C-alpha positions as CSV (number, residue, x, y, z in Angstrom):
1,M,-23.5,-14.2,5.4
2,K,-23.8,-13.4,1.5
3,S,-21.0,-14.7,-0.8
4,V,-18.3,-12.3,-0.7
5,K,-14.9,-11.9,-2.7
6,F,-11.4,-12.4,-0.9
7,K,-10.3,-8.8,0.8
8,W,-7.0,-9.2,0.1
9,K,-4.8,-7.1,2.8
10,E,-1.0,-6.8,2.9
11,D,-0.3,-9.7,5.5
12,K,-0.3,-13.4,4.0
13,K,-3.1,-15.8,5.1
14,I,-3.6,-19.4,5.8
15,Y,-6.1,-21.3,3.6
16,I,-7.1,-24.6,5.4
17,I,-8.3,-27.7,3.2
18,L,-11.0,-30.0,4.5
19,D,-10.6,-34.1,4.0
20,L,-13.7,-35.4,4.8
21,N,-12.0,-38.8,5.1
22,V,-10.8,-38.0,8.3
23,F,-12.7,-34.4,9.4
24,T,-16.0,-35.7,10.9
25,A,-18.6,-33.7,13.5
26,Q,-16.0,-34.3,16.2
27,H,-13.5,-32.0,14.5
28,L,-15.8,-28.9,14.0
29,Q,-15.2,-27.5,17.6
30,K,-11.4,-27.7,16.7
31,L,-12.0,-26.0,13.3
32,D,-13.9,-23.2,15.3
33,S,-10.8,-22.6,17.3
34,L,-8.8,-22.4,14.6
35,L,-10.5,-20.0,12.6
36,S,-9.7,-15.9,13.0
37,K,-8.2,-13.2,10.9
38,K,-5.3,-15.2,9.9
39,V,-7.3,-18.0,8.4
40,C,-8.5,-16.3,4.7
41,A,-11.2,-19.8,3.7
42,V,-11.6,-23.3,4.1
43,Q,-11.7,-25.6,1.1
44,I,-13.9,-29.1,1.1
45,W,-11.8,-31.8,-0.5
46,D,-13.5,-33.3,-2.9
47,N,-12.9,-36.9,-2.4
48,Q,-16.3,-38.3,-1.9
49,K,-18.4,-40.5,-4.4
50,D,-21.5,-39.2,-2.3
51,Y,-22.1,-36.2,-0.2
52,K,-25.9,-37.1,0.6
53,G,-24.9,-38.1,3.6
54,I,-22.9,-35.7,4.7
55,E,-24.7,-32.4,3.8
56,E,-25.9,-31.6,7.7
57,L,-21.5,-31.7,8.4
58,L,-21.1,-29.5,5.3
59,R,-23.7,-26.9,6.3
60,Q,-22.6,-26.9,10.0
61,I,-19.2,-26.1,8.3
62,V,-20.5,-23.6,6.6
63,A,-22.1,-21.7,9.5
64,I,-19.1,-22.3,11.7
65,C,-17.0,-20.3,9.1
66,H,-19.1,-17.8,8.2
67,R,-19.9,-16.6,12.1
68,K,-15.9,-16.6,12.2
69,Q,-16.4,-14.7,8.2
70,V,-14.4,-16.9,6.7
71,V,-15.8,-17.8,3.1
72,V,-16.0,-21.5,2.1
73,I,-15.0,-23.4,-0.9
74,M,-15.8,-26.4,-2.2
75,N,-13.6,-28.2,-4.6
76,N,-15.0,-28.9,-8.3
77,R,-18.8,-29.8,-7.0
78,V,-20.7,-26.6,-8.9
79,D,-23.7,-28.6,-8.0
80,L,-23.8,-28.4,-4.6
81,L,-23.1,-24.7,-4.4
82,Q,-26.8,-23.8,-4.1
83,Q,-28.1,-26.3,-1.6
84,V,-25.5,-25.9,0.9
85,Q,-24.8,-22.0,0.1
86,F,-21.0,-22.1,-0.2
87,D,-19.0,-19.4,-1.3
88,G,-17.3,-20.4,-4.2
89,I,-15.8,-23.1,-5.9
90,H,-12.0,-24.5,-6.8
91,F,-11.2,-26.5,-10.1
92,D,-8.4,-28.7,-10.5
93,E,-8.3,-27.9,-13.9
94,I,-10.0,-26.0,-16.5
95,P,-13.6,-27.2,-16.6
96,Q,-14.9,-28.5,-19.9
97,N,-18.1,-26.6,-19.2
98,W,-17.1,-23.7,-18.0
99,D,-19.0,-21.6,-20.6
100,S,-22.5,-23.5,-18.5
101,H,-20.9,-22.5,-15.2
102,K,-20.1,-19.0,-15.6
103,N,-23.5,-17.7,-14.8
104,L,-24.0,-19.6,-11.1
105,L,-20.8,-18.3,-10.7
106,V,-20.9,-14.8,-11.3
107,D,-21.0,-13.7,-7.0
108,K,-18.9,-16.4,-6.1
109,I,-15.0,-17.0,-5.4
110,V,-13.4,-18.7,-8.2
111,G,-9.7,-20.7,-7.7
112,I,-8.0,-22.7,-9.7
113,T,-4.8,-25.2,-9.4
114,C,-1.5,-24.9,-11.4
115,T,1.5,-26.7,-11.5
116,N,3.7,-25.7,-14.5
117,S,0.9,-25.2,-17.1
118,I,1.3,-22.0,-19.1
119,E,-2.4,-22.6,-20.2
120,I,-3.9,-22.2,-17.0
121,V,-2.3,-19.2,-16.0
122,K,-3.6,-17.6,-19.6
123,W,-6.9,-18.9,-18.6
124,A,-7.0,-18.1,-15.3
125,E,-6.5,-14.5,-16.4
126,K,-8.6,-14.3,-19.1
127,E,-11.3,-15.4,-17.1
128,K,-10.5,-13.4,-14.4
129,V,-10.2,-15.9,-11.5
130,D,-10.1,-14.7,-8.2
131,Y,-6.9,-16.6,-7.4
132,I,-4.5,-19.3,-8.5
133,S,-3.5,-22.5,-6.2
134,F,0.5,-23.6,-7.1
135,C,0.8,-27.3,-6.2
136,S,2.7,-28.9,-4.7
137,L,5.7,-27.1,-4.1
138,F,7.1,-29.6,-1.7
139,P,7.2,-33.5,-1.9
140,S,4.0,-33.9,0.4
141,V,2.1,-37.2,1.9
142,N,-1.4,-36.1,0.3
143,N,0.4,-35.1,-2.8
144,S,3.3,-37.8,-3.6
145,K,2.2,-38.5,-7.4
146,C,2.1,-35.1,-7.8
147,E,4.5,-32.7,-9.8
148,L,6.6,-30.4,-8.4
149,V,5.9,-26.8,-9.8
150,N,9.4,-25.8,-11.1
151,R,10.6,-22.8,-9.2
152,Q,11.8,-21.0,-12.1
153,F,8.6,-21.2,-13.6
154,L,6.3,-19.7,-11.0
155,A,9.3,-17.1,-10.8
156,E,8.6,-15.9,-14.0
157,I,4.8,-16.4,-13.9
158,Q,4.4,-14.0,-10.9
159,K,6.1,-11.3,-12.8
160,M,3.0,-11.3,-15.3
161,L,0.5,-12.4,-13.0
162,T,-2.2,-10.1,-12.4
163,I,-4.4,-12.0,-9.7
164,P,-3.5,-13.2,-6.2
165,F,-1.9,-17.0,-5.8
166,F,-0.9,-19.4,-3.3
167,V,1.4,-22.0,-2.6
168,A,0.7,-25.6,-1.1
169,G,2.0,-28.8,-1.2
170,G,4.4,-30.0,1.4
171,I,5.0,-26.9,3.3
172,T,6.2,-26.8,6.6
173,P,6.9,-24.1,9.2
174,S,10.8,-25.1,8.3
175,N,10.9,-24.7,4.6
176,I,8.7,-21.5,4.3
177,A,12.0,-19.6,4.2
178,E,12.8,-21.2,1.0
179,L,10.0,-18.8,-0.7
180,Q,11.3,-15.7,0.1
181,D,11.2,-14.9,-3.4
182,I,7.7,-15.8,-4.3
183,H,4.8,-13.2,-4.1
184,Y,2.7,-15.6,-2.5
185,Q,-0.7,-14.1,-0.9
186,G,-1.0,-17.1,1.4
187,I,-0.2,-20.9,2.1
188,A,-2.8,-24.1,1.7
189,L,-2.7,-26.4,4.3
190,V,-4.7,-29.6,4.2
191,S,-6.6,-31.2,7.0
192,D,-3.8,-33.3,8.8
193,L,-3.7,-30.2,11.0
194,M,-7.0,-31.3,12.3
195,K,-5.1,-34.3,13.5
196,K,-2.6,-32.5,15.6
197,D,-3.2,-32.1,19.3
198,N,-1.4,-28.4,19.0
199,A,-3.3,-27.3,15.6
200,K,-4.1,-23.8,17.0
201,S,0.1,-23.1,18.5
202,L,1.2,-24.8,14.8
203,L,-1.3,-22.3,13.0
204,D,0.0,-19.5,14.8
205,E,3.7,-20.8,13.4
206,Y,2.5,-21.0,10.2
207,Y,1.0,-17.3,9.8
208,N,3.7,-15.7,11.8
209,N,6.6,-17.9,9.5
210,I,5.2,-16.8,6.2
211,N,4.9,-13.3,7.5
212,L,8.7,-12.7,8.0
213,T,10.5,-10.2,6.1
214,Y,14.2,-11.5,4.8
215,E,15.8,-9.7,7.8
216,D,13.6,-11.8,10.0
217,F,14.7,-15.0,8.3
218,D,18.2,-14.0,8.2
219,D,17.8,-13.2,12.4
220,K,16.5,-16.6,12.7
């Protein structure tokens, strides 16, 4: 499968983030069972000092995702793109060496994290990246020290954005209703999902809830 851009559709999608501190080869079968048209991407969280010992695991993740037509995105590490055949890169901040990366990323998906920075939004628009991820919407275990996204800032920013965006951080099936006024493309879930015995049904619940209408929420 060649690297492809996201194909946005009317329904909102799930974006899975894998934490390699907890994700191992034993979780590959579970990952495979979670992948469907409800999932648009899998991202590898860059929290490892050395990837040499786990390159085979990364290739297995890519192979499983590509069989299901799900793209795989590496966090920050542009140097790993070619050797593992990732479909794109997700930056945590505006890369200082962006100009030198551009040619390597022509056919790749590019995303960036934003909290409350108009500078990042303007950069993303100027450079025509594929998506922005706003994080963190709610307090969470994985983002306990992160600044929370200002909802008023996001409400204003979405009026000017011409590129899709995801929301992430502390999102649960029960608080998704609070995001009704945000026109997001999907939500990002960290791989605590992999620890759950009911991971498939939980992912389905997330997917169903993010695609509810105002009327559906009122009925609930």
